[in-house]
Steps between C-alpha positions, in 0.01 A plus 500: 500500500546182706461287189761708316741476791462117523564462128809719518635298793441174313673625193789619706542154665468329164762727358736433786427127477579496134813702563599248771435201272697661222780574745502147631489360147780735397699399806442132412608558142814675609586256781401189309688589185802621698497165682488314169759707316765559766728271697261523796270231358772247432670560837168447676427170326854360487587495868615137472659484154642151553144367533301737280568784258266698273615762250334701220603774260194728546145495624192704559177496694196712404260354748546378857574129502570477127864480388676456167871413478739471206792253455439312823745244635458284811734249655536310822620183670351239733745244633687371191247618242561840335228651282462801274237663276492789256207680337483787255200648679305419815163646597315422820246605755566503876215494753575789739288429806661159576837678530381634836493140629847409360349324201609563143208396282552527123182394318657517156837537327562498129847454349631520144809343336577271794817295538627312802607180663674326788839340550671307774794664679774358717466739794193434713305790645334371814157646581472717813321351801122548496363805679152632559358813337628455146338688211248308293548507123206400283512524120169377364591509133833558328433473128706527185420428136858549384735259681809459283740278694530285808785286628609255769877457522610383153146440371338791316150543355469760223180598323176690539315439821239624740455443872271585790645451846377583847672452834484579870796529739540624855849624575710400803438128448124510452299278265510514120261394227510483124147553377367309197715627213557432131781530246472442127754505217463456125768462231749451781852362498669315788880538511758333722837674530443655159394177326142457385307223678143576384351728233158598367379428850175583676490509879202524732560508877247514785656520845435596864658455843292465818549756774764377747789610719863427427532255790203304364656442158851614414697432182371209294228435757316800350401261222276327752301825503513546121246437224630501144359413158737497201420472132797514267531414133775565249773370273809365675863536401720204412795357689839443339726245672855474365741237633871541437728204425620523861147460632444864595136603462387851393130592497331804345148615424434542127190587292254214497143402425390329819179573688406594855145466629444544874176529694567442872333608818669520840317559825668516840763231431290276275459476124139529387337199332469527123833677448733408219836605357682403183845613388683375191820626343734394221845368591783535248880490503755219476617206708854414608571341161390816317177347366208742466187452706139608466264406784199623699491553877157487660347544848134446579324559835136424579323553833202300623491360851875437448772660289591306187840578349627380165839606366713405202860618455651354181809280527845625406769293340742590779252361754500809722123540527183328387175469695159355441284522811136421578436577867200564720552711813244418764295807597515857369729654760798700370817461713622844595826414676574129510485380140615159621152473647375431147669159498263318740211624284642381166405181318556409140768418245821683409737408218807711444872553472706743704866594530641553850828652614495243781322164516570456870127498572475158336677351804206619711280250319700226676564633854510141626822440301743762636793319340372603155553858376383649170626845402640716220335698223274319259157455350208280596194382315200414713166331455342562838165411649398729787242428768436760772839655439692173530658281236269215413554153361593500133733800532836486327803730490774435244840664544733483195803602705570551872808483722446191718690395813443180696689418822511121536688327782766770527535541123379802303365431153469810281393558142273677257176306485176490311215419732136402493285554809161332514224484759285187492192395694548232765269213587302721739506803274805647673766691308812295418810685368737356238831631369698366207827672420790427268843658546654509154840553664588472869786477741538357849704645784514464875259728685794618712701589188242580230749670268708180454295267283619143459229358274368643173222350300203543268132411503434467873133427567341616823145423609314611814163347581263489793278200564258700714348846548715807444462598866654166605762491225789513747404154624410357160749675271720275293771599257718322249830596338617308192815561296729288289863519393600819683873569475723478808827661380699381803393197703716620789204716610358185660808439716363697800225240520741203500731350769789696359783283637367187335284611208533809278507609139836621375407594144226467243170639375161338498127534463218517752139391449217502747135432561416628848173541687488785754273602783378853585828575680709409196632177656543190287241234576607244243660485158800401297841665452736379230864608485717394209874568475723425206879456515499603862778468752394393847674424825350202687659345811854605399449374146503726194224404256441617143187417302129557454241509780119496498314552825123442501374606842140422593384724785210443736489717810495314829544788749410858402646670807838327483502466121555126484414323177432143405698427182412135450550391141762766416780389268859597422664388178868556427656409166831524320672534836872504539658524843843495651569287808708626793801309368480665160333213318228623262192340350272601212158411369349422838125548557240452772125533549378574853140475615403630842220270598450655843663834574457822693640842407544813715540809278654725765863585429688279472257243370464193721378177345458137583331184383528175319662470157491243220799540264592339173857572389745389240728349766594549867829675423366830631399344836841336535669833427308663784679272747854471374743519212501223244850374590392436861250232393595143405540468125195276458270770646552753222488233237138455607420867444472444129295187544165664406248739642390476861189582695550681828252561779555693818428804708642850456497800731672835506463779748727803503850359432416139588441250219401144597457192279364197690378150423640529147457167316644456151474177306478334161529139387874490580562690825349663807610810682382660830607845623439779745680837495492815710660826387514790743714800432838362400444169679414175324365188675361186345483124450506304174442134426546341154460131393572315179430132516719370784705819521396778737653809653409759761645850525475732799561872441584742780625831362814427301539149650389193311474152653428190295304203638574189295385233748130467587441834331119455496483438873717805562274721284176379656644564842551866423223749602268671254529879461130564445208363698 
């Protein structure tokens, strides 16, 4: 009886246990499937839809922890990166016991027909501040054998792929980890904004991210926690470059037969040794003249202890782009933020041609010459040697056309130039810069009025050289400006530099030539200026002159701060001169050659000058006319004027409106003449002595008064004081 009773009790408990299990299972089926097939599930998961959303069309669960969903879509955003994924079906298993400790552990998820990608957005979604107690999410294996599409912004990968991914993340700012994962594609196509970049491609990715918190590595710094191996092979598209007659460039991807072969490893900010990458593509189209082109573009990267980069971009007839580079980047580090950090690591050789909307950066190559500016759109061709990121000796940059401006002693020279920049090695191995430029056309204007040019010319040659290291170029920089036969449409532009009351141009055009050496500040150190005027009209000491003038001014700076120049050896030659004396008498065919044997010149306005002069002239008629009218001299005096050429020596000085001639001595084999004259404003003061054989005369000038000295004229003259020391 007791045994029967015990068995009945056991059966009864078993029955009730089975009933309870069935009830619990039935309750789970009802609750679980209601959760998956009503809005309750989506509302529960999508509490923060701006950060994460998950939706599905239907789902079921037949066993606790195992779920199957249809037409699944997920999307979310972290900072400026938005992501999304879709799958036709998702099946997974959830470990139930870890849920009691706020831990979602998913050992396995399988997905079919997967598509997804990421894109950058303009509105940033800042992460919430870290807090303790966040749920832990751990997905050991998310696998799919049917990935159809992936994208990043405008880049899209289409094909047949498989992937296995695992990750760990603790919410509320906890650590994250991407477990060792793989992705593989075959017969894939890479598309950019709808245009094919790569086809018939195979892709093999191995990647992982070390566990870390956001504050330990945010943004690009996550790459310092990343391991990545990439193998990619395929056939590349071609590039069509069409240049319109106006120079506008249009590029487009077109079918091509190039090759891509990449096998690179990246580990925590460094490329792995042994990596390589090759990319070639066909380049077609037409140049600015309409000529067809057919070239090959190639890039090759190899990694050993350093990174070796070789690139070849074919030249174009319009000169907008051509590159041939062979560089070695010291070390294997990949710059994540500051790409300029690559420069100090680079050594090698680069040959190329580029077109720039602005060439202003060329001026930065000569910071020690602030008076020189290069700007404007144009192309360059370069043959550059690089050592540790710096230009090395042997480098050369050729510029077919650049807008050049040079400010020299208050004058602005402007023109379109072709330039050649070269870096040579100095005696101690230092870098020595050189510039050679030619302005095919140029004009000159005052710096204070740059829009009013007064000289126009062609073929101006400008050179800038340093005799020492580049770092000391400001002290050693030398420049030279050479031009010949520039047109001066109106010689009156020089009047502001002259003592206007006594010397000025009234009419006439001329030419200007120069050969000037400059220092780093753009000041003239020495050189030659030549001014030539033809059929000019000039006012000189109340006389009106007409004729030709040639001024050959030899400059040698004596005082930089005050801008004084030594002009010893300068010459002035006037020919075919006609002038009218104060009394109305006129002369023609007069000429003179003046040599300044010792002279000083101050180039501040107005120019001040002084020194000794040696003059050869047709006759002394001009000197006589400076003192008085012809009818006020004895008749024998002017008869001597035509008695042959004379040589005159003396001293000349002008400052502001004061013109002084002193110790003037004129003579030939028939007569002698001595003179001194001072012109200030409208006042005239001077002494004249003339002798012919036994006849002599002295004339004293005070304003409009004339006084003749006919007795002991020589004694009277020698008793008069000199005007200049």
